[in-house]
C-alpha positions, 0 to 999 in steps of 0.5 A: 871068740875073737871080737876084736877084728878091724871093720870098715864103718861103710861096710856095716852101714850102706847099701852093699851089706843091706843087699847081701843080707837080703841074699843070705836071708833068702838062702837061710829060707831052705834051712826054715823050709826043711825044718818046717817039713821035717822038724819035730820041735814043738812051736809054731815057729820054733822048728824053723829057727836056726843056730849060729856057728861062730867058730866056723861061721855058718847057720845050721838048723835043728836035726831031722830025719829021725835026728840024722840029718841037718841042713846048714848054709855057710855065707863066707863061700855061698854054700848049703851043706847037708850034715849028719847030726855030729855035723860031719859034712855029707854033701855040699852045693855052691850057690854062686850063680845058681838059683833057688830050683837048683838048690831044690833039686840038689836037696831033694836028690840028696834027701831021697838017697836017705829015704827022706820023703821029699814030697813033705818039702815045699818051695813056699814059706808059711810067713811074710818076709820083712822086705820085698825080694824075688822069691822066684826059683829062677832068680841068681844068687849073685856073688858078694864081694869079700869085704861085705861078706866079711862084715856080715860075719863079724856082725853076726859073731860080735852080735852073738858075743854081746848078747851072751855077755848081756845075759851073763851079767844080767844074771840070766846066763841059763838062757844062753843056749836059747839064742837063736836066728829067726828066718822070718826077721833075720834077727838073732837073739832070745827072750827071757822070762821076767818074773811077775809080780815084783812091781805093778806093770812089769813085763812077763818076758824081755827080748834082746838081740841083733837085728837087721836094717828094718822100719825102726832103724835103717841099719844093723842094731841091737835091740832090748824089747818087751810087750809090757801088757800092751802099754806104750812106753812113757819116754820121759819117765825112763832113764837114758841109755848108754852108748847112744841108745834110745827108746822106741814106742809104737803099737805092737813094739816097745823097746830100746835100739842102738844102731851099730855105727855108735859102737864103732871107733877107729874101724873097730866095733866096741862090744862093751858099749853094746853090752852096757846098753843091753844091760841097762835096758834090761834092767829098766824092763825088769824094774819097769814102774806103772808111771813108765807106761801109759795109753793102753794099745786096744 
C-alpha cells in the first residue's frame, strides 16, 4: 500500500473535501440499500457495511443473490458497478450529473435481468444520517474536482493502512479482516474485544478508525473509543497522547481523537504518528484503571 503520496493540507481540511465526502456518502447508500434488501449477513446493520479496496480505490458490499453479485462504487470516476462475486465487472453506471432516480432505474433493470426480486429494493434507509443533505431522487450528483477526489482517496487508503498497522502492533492482527466502512457515519474502522476481568473497570471492546468531519472534530480524524461501562473519562488521570491527540468524554461517547492535519508535514501525511497515537490509546483502554473513570451515565 502506497502511503507516501503528497497531499495538500487545504484539500483534506476545507469545504471542498466536506462537500465531496457528503456526496460520496450519499452515493454509497446504494450499497447499503442493496445489503438491506438482499444481504444474508447476520446482525442488524452488518449486512449494509462495506469494504474499501485500497488497491483499486472503490467501496464494495457483501455478495448477494446466492453469492453471485456485488455492488461497488468507485469515487474516482463516480461510477456504480455491478460485479460478479469474483469482482468481474458486469455493468457500469456513470453518475456525474445524474440523479438517484437514474441509479435506481439502472440497478433495477440490471437486477431484473438476473432474476433478482426488485420489489425488495427500497429507496429509503432505516437510519438517520449524521448531517443533512438532499435525499430527493431528483438531486443531481455534481462533478468533484480531481484534487479533492485524490485527497479523498488518499485519506481512505492512508487511514486503512494506519488502522491495520495499529492492530498489528497492538497484538490484534487477526481483526484486520473486520475493518469495514459504515454507511451511517461513513467511518472506516473496527471493534476489537478486550478480555474482561484484567482490571476492574476495563472495557469489553475498543473501536478504532478514520472518521469524517463530525460534531466531535470538524475535519477528518482518527479515533479510538470505548463504552467503558457507561462511565465518562477522568481526563486528569489519563496519559498524554502522542502526535497531538487528545481525550474526549461526553455522554454516549468516550475516546481519543487525532485531527488529520496534525499528521501533515511538507504536503505529506506521516502515518507513523497516527499509528503511534492509536496504539497508545488502545493500550490505555486495555489497562484502564478505576480512577480513570467517574460519574456513571444513567
